[in-house]
C-alpha positions in Angstrom: 109.6 20.8 65.9 107.5 23.4 64.2 108.7 26.8 64.4 107.8 29.9 62.2 110.6 31.4 59.7 112.5 33.7 61.1 113.2 36.4 58.2 109.3 37.1 58.3 108.0 39.7 60.4 104.1 39.5 60.5 102.7 43.1 61.8 99.5 44.4 61.9 97.7 42.8 59.0 100.9 43.1 57.0 104.2 41.3 56.3 107.7 42.6 56.0 110.3 40.5 54.5 114.3 41.5 53.0 113.3 45.1 54.0 110.2 45.2 51.6 106.6 45.2 53.0 103.8 43.3 51.4 100.0 43.8 51.7 97.0 41.6 50.7 95.5 44.1 47.3 91.7 44.2 48.2 90.2 44.9 44.7 92.7 43.3 42.2 91.9 40.3 40.0 94.3 38.0 38.6 93.5 37.0 35.3 93.8 33.2 34.4 92.9 30.4 31.4 92.4 26.9 31.9 94.5 25.3 29.6 93.5 21.8 30.2 90.3 20.2 31.7 89.4 16.4 32.5 86.6 15.6 34.7 86.6 13.1 37.0 84.2 11.1 39.1 85.2 10.4 42.9 84.2 7.7 45.3 84.5 7.9 48.7 83.4 6.9 52.2 85.1 8.5 55.1 82.5 6.4 57.7 81.1 2.9 57.2 78.3 3.8 59.2 77.7 6.5 56.3 76.9 5.9 53.0 79.1 6.6 50.6 79.2 9.7 48.1 80.2 10.0 44.5 81.4 13.7 43.9 82.0 14.9 40.6 84.9 17.3 39.6 87.1 19.1 37.2 91.3 19.0 37.5 93.5 20.5 34.9 96.1 23.1 34.3 95.6 26.8 34.3 98.0 29.4 33.4 98.4 32.9 34.7 98.0 35.5 31.5 99.4 38.9 33.1 100.8 38.2 36.5 103.5 35.9 38.2 103.3 34.0 41.8 106.3 34.1 43.8 107.0 31.4 46.0 108.9 32.6 48.6 112.1 30.3 49.6 111.8 28.4 46.9 113.3 27.8 43.0 109.8 30.0 41.9 110.2 33.1 41.3 107.6 33.8 38.5 105.6 30.8 38.5 102.7 31.0 35.8 101.6 27.3 35.2 98.7 26.1 37.6 97.5 22.7 38.9 94.0 23.8 38.9 90.6 21.8 40.1 86.8 23.0 40.4 84.6 21.4 43.0 80.9 21.8 43.0 80.5 23.7 46.1 78.1 21.6 48.4 76.8 24.2 51.3 76.5 21.4 53.7 80.7 20.8 52.8 81.5 24.6 53.7 85.0 24.5 55.6 84.8 24.9 59.2 87.2 25.8 62.1 91.0 26.3 60.7 89.7 26.0 57.4 87.3 28.6 57.3 87.0 31.7 55.3 87.9 34.6 57.6 86.0 36.6 55.1 83.2 34.3 55.2 80.9 37.3 56.3 81.2 38.7 53.2 81.5 35.6 50.9 79.0 32.7 51.0 79.9 29.1 50.7 77.5 27.8 47.7 76.3 31.0 46.3 79.8 32.7 45.2 82.3 30.9 43.6 84.8 30.8 46.2 88.8 29.9 45.7 91.7 28.9 47.8 96.0 29.1 46.5 98.3 27.2 47.9 101.6 25.4 47.8 102.9 22.0 48.4 106.5 20.9 48.5 107.1 17.5 46.6 108.3 15.2 49.8 109.0 11.6 50.5 105.3 10.9 51.5 103.4 12.2 48.5 106.2 12.1 45.4 103.8 14.3 43.5 106.3 17.2 42.2 105.7 20.7 43.5 102.4 21.7 42.9 100.8 25.4 42.3 97.4 24.9 43.2 94.4 27.1 42.7 90.8 25.4 43.7 87.7 26.9 42.8 84.7 26.0 44.6 81.8 26.9 42.2 77.8 26.9 43.1 75.6 24.2 41.6 74.8 26.7 37.9 78.0 27.4 37.7 79.1 23.8 37.9 76.6 22.2 35.8 77.0 25.2 33.4 80.8 24.0 32.4 80.0 20.4 32.9 76.6 21.0 30.2 79.5 22.3 27.3 81.7 19.7 28.7 80.4 16.9 28.3 79.1 16.7 24.6 82.3 18.2 23.6 80.8 21.8 23.0 83.2 23.6 25.6 85.8 25.9 23.8 87.8 27.5 26.6 86.9 28.4 30.2 88.6 32.2 31.3 88.1 33.4 34.8 89.5 36.1 37.3 90.1 35.7 40.8 90.8 37.9 43.9 93.4 35.9 45.1 94.1 37.2 49.0 97.7 36.6 48.1 100.4 39.1 49.0 102.1 41.8 47.0 104.1 44.5 47.5 102.3 47.9 49.1 103.5 50.2 45.8 101.1 47.6 44.1 98.4 49.2 46.1 98.5 52.0 43.1 99.1 50.4 40.2 96.8 51.0 37.3 94.4 47.7 36.2 96.7 47.5 32.9 99.9 46.9 35.6 101.3 43.1 35.9 101.3 42.2 39.5 103.9 40.3 41.2 102.2 37.4 43.9 103.9 35.9 46.8 103.1 32.9 48.5 105.0 32.9 51.9 105.9 29.9 54.4 103.8 29.6 57.4 105.6 26.9 59.0 108.7 25.2 59.0 109.7 21.8 60.5 112.8 19.9 60.2 112.1 18.2 57.0 109.3 20.2 55.1 108.0 23.5 55.2 104.3 24.4 55.5 103.0 27.5 53.1 100.1 29.3 53.6 96.6 28.8 52.0 95.4 32.2 50.5 91.5 32.4 50.2 89.1 34.8 47.9 86.4 34.9 45.6 86.1 34.4 41.7 84.1 37.5 40.6 84.0 36.5 36.9 84.4 33.4 35.5 83.2 32.7 31.2 82.4 29.7 29.5 83.3 30.1 25.6 81.5 27.3 23.2 83.2 27.0 19.8 81.2 29.6 17.0 79.1 27.8 15.1 78.9 29.5 11.2 75.7 29.3 9.3 74.6 31.7 6.7 72.5 34.2 7.6 68.7 34.2 7.4 67.3 35.8 4.2 63.9 37.5 3.8 61.9 36.1 0.2 62.6 38.0 -2.7 59.9 39.1 -5.8 57.4 36.3 -6.1 59.2 34.5 -3.1 62.3 34.0 -4.7 66.0 34.7 -2.4 66.6 37.7 -2.7 69.8 37.4 -4.3 68.5 35.6 -7.7 65.9 38.2 -7.9 68.6 40.9 -7.7 70.6 39.0 -10.2 67.5 38.7 -12.5 66.5 42.0 -12.1 70.0 43.8 -12.6 71.0 40.7 -16.2 70.5 42.6 -19.0 67.7 41.7 -21.2 69.2 40.1 -24.2 69.8 41.1 -27.6 67.5 39.2 -30.4 69.8 37.8 -33.1 67.0 38.1 -35.9 64.5 41.6 -36.3 61.1 40.7 -37.3 61.9 42.7 -40.6 65.1 39.9 -41.1 62.4 37.3 -40.4 59.8 38.8 -43.3 62.7 38.9 -45.5 63.7 35.1 -45.2 60.4 34.1 -45.3 60.1 35.9 -48.8 63.9 34.2 -50.0 62.4 30.7 -48.6 59.1 31.4 -50.8 60.8 32.2 -53.9 63.3 29.2 -53.7 60.1 26.8 -52.9 58.8 28.4 -56.5 62.1 27.7 -58.2 62.4 24.2 -56.7 59.4 23.1 -58.2 59.1 24.8 -61.4 63.4 22.9 -61.9 61.4 19.8 -61.0 58.1 20.5 -63.6 61.1 21.8 -66.4 62.7 18.4 -65.9 59.9 16.3 -66.0 58.6 18.0 -69.3 62.4 17.2 -70.8 62.0 13.9 -70.3 58.9 13.3 -71.4 58.8 14.7 -74.9 62.0 12.6 -75.2 60.3 9.4 -75.0 61.5 8.8 -71.5 
């Protein structure tokens, strides 16, 4: 038998629990950093009379960089690790009925980056472990931008700020932007052997995609006579070489060389004449 939690009172758009008042903060970003990301292709055919579809989505992990989330009634009082999914928002697949966003008149599925955040306990039907999950519904342009960098391995990181639609204590309404917030997810329906938690719907007004830096030498303008500026500067700034011999030194050495040549010739003539006289 399903029933509402007895210790949680919902009144006038607020929640009262254990003498505390909780409100939805209208303008407050919860900052997240994606730490793991995997591209998955999903083949599905819900109706045999319709053609099957092949969808692509990203799954992975993210962490809260400043805030924490408390899942009321569980051991998770300050959770920061999230199981994330980023899906392409196809307008014809927009949620309808009970799954529709109550703020849909301000948010457009397929135009804005919408979000939903919930908590699912592990049970015997789906023994996958407790899961705190946000799901982003990204417009085609945003999804394709992530995909373009992911496939060739150029994706260095994804961060986003989400207006989560979660509950917070009323005093956080006036907290400065630098203050961390403890967000709350409350149980919605209690069954005999399980609990269903509410799903908060919001919007992502900020998402950034990082690429790894590419370091290249900066372009340089041509120097003098087409030379590189550094080389030209080195040539201009280098001192002129000091000559080892001056012109006077060269003239003196030339004179000495000439005298030595005359002396050598005289020695040769003298030796030749002496040998001739002796009859050799």
